Structure formats: structure tokens, C-alpha cells
C-alpha positions as CSV (number, residue, x, y, z in Angstrom):
1,M,-29.9,86.2,-100.8
2,H,-29.5,88.4,-97.7
3,H,-32.0,86.3,-95.6
4,A,-30.9,82.7,-97.0
5,R,-27.2,83.6,-96.2
6,R,-28.5,85.2,-92.7
7,A,-30.3,82.2,-92.4
8,G,-27.4,79.8,-92.9
9,A,-28.7,78.2,-95.5
10,A,-25.5,78.3,-98.2
11,D,-27.3,76.2,-100.3
12,L,-30.0,78.3,-100.7
13,V,-27.1,81.2,-101.3
14,A,-25.7,79.6,-103.5
15,L,-28.3,78.7,-105.5
16,L,-29.6,81.8,-105.7
17,R,-26.3,83.0,-107.1
18,R,-26.5,80.4,-109.7
19,R,-29.6,82.0,-110.9
20,A,-28.5,85.4,-110.4
21,L,-25.4,84.7,-112.8
22,A,-27.3,82.7,-115.4
23,S,-29.9,85.8,-115.8
24,G,-26.8,87.9,-116.3
25,V,-25.9,85.6,-118.6
26,V,-28.9,85.2,-120.5
27,V,-29.2,89.5,-120.3
28,G,-25.7,89.8,-121.9
29,A,-26.5,87.3,-124.8
30,R,-29.8,89.6,-125.4
31,V,-27.6,92.9,-125.4
32,L,-25.4,91.4,-128.2
33,A,-27.6,89.8,-130.2
34,G,-29.4,93.7,-129.9
35,L,-26.4,95.0,-131.0
36,A,-26.5,92.6,-134.3
37,V,-29.5,93.7,-135.0
38,V,-28.4,97.3,-135.2
39,A,-25.3,96.9,-136.8
40,A,-27.7,95.0,-139.8
41,D,-30.5,97.3,-139.8
42,A,-28.9,100.7,-138.9
43,P,-25.3,100.5,-139.8
44,D,-25.1,104.6,-139.4
45,L,-26.2,104.0,-135.8
46,F,-23.9,101.5,-135.1
47,A,-20.9,103.5,-137.1
48,D,-22.0,106.1,-134.4
49,L,-21.7,103.8,-131.4
50,L,-17.9,102.6,-132.7
51,G,-17.0,106.2,-133.2
52,P,-18.3,109.4,-131.6
53,A,-20.4,107.5,-128.7
54,L,-17.0,105.3,-127.5
55,P,-16.3,106.7,-124.7
56,L,-19.2,106.1,-123.6
57,V,-20.3,102.6,-124.9
58,L,-16.6,101.6,-122.9
59,L,-18.3,102.7,-119.8
60,T,-20.9,100.7,-119.7
61,L,-18.8,97.9,-120.3
62,A,-16.5,98.8,-117.6
63,H,-19.5,99.2,-115.2
64,N,-20.9,96.1,-116.0
65,A,-17.9,94.7,-115.7
66,V,-18.0,96.1,-111.8
67,V,-21.2,95.2,-111.4
68,A,-21.0,91.7,-112.4
69,R,-17.5,91.1,-110.2
70,L,-19.4,92.5,-106.9
71,A,-22.6,89.8,-107.9
72,V,-20.3,87.4,-107.3
73,A,-18.2,88.6,-104.9
74,D,-18.7,86.8,-100.9
75,V,-20.3,89.5,-99.3
76,P,-19.7,89.6,-95.5
77,D,-21.8,88.5,-92.8
78,E,-24.3,91.2,-91.7
79,G,-22.3,91.3,-88.1
80,T,-18.8,91.7,-89.9
81,T,-19.6,95.2,-91.5
82,R,-20.9,98.6,-89.5
83,A,-23.6,100.4,-89.9
84,P,-23.8,104.4,-91.1
85,V,-23.8,106.6,-88.5
86,H,-27.0,108.0,-88.8
87,L,-28.5,104.6,-88.9
88,R,-26.3,103.6,-85.5
89,S,-29.3,103.4,-82.6
90,N,-25.8,104.4,-80.0
């Protein structure tokens, strides 16, 4: 997507963003389906996910929400950001 944005291909950027979001939705649906299987096949494990492991589950959900937010955020063009100090030529 970076190269498409640099080339000024806004339509390609939009297409790639939609594909990335669709992939995220598919992966999320598969995770939920996997949890349903765990609930049916291993109820003790599922109970542990909702019990002692709940803080880690919530942390994972929060992390994924942040990643999803970054995926849909408009990233500034390369010219509007500064390179890290160790990568600057001057």
C-alpha cells in the first residue's frame, strides 16, 4: 500500500485497504468459530479462558482493536514524517 500511496494511486490504495479489512474480518470470524469449537470440545479450557486467563484475553482484544484502528487510519504521506535520527543523512 505504501508504494501505491507514493505513486498517487488512490484507487489502488482504497482497494488494498478494503482487502486488508476484509481479511481482518475473515480472520476474526474464524477466531470466533474456533472459540465455539473450544467451548464445545474442551469446556474446562474455555472456562479457564473466561476465568484465570480473562485478563490476557482482554489484553489480546484491546491489542487487536488498536491494530484494527491503525489499519483504517489515514497514514500521512512519507514527506510529512521525519526519519528516525539514526537514519537521517544530515
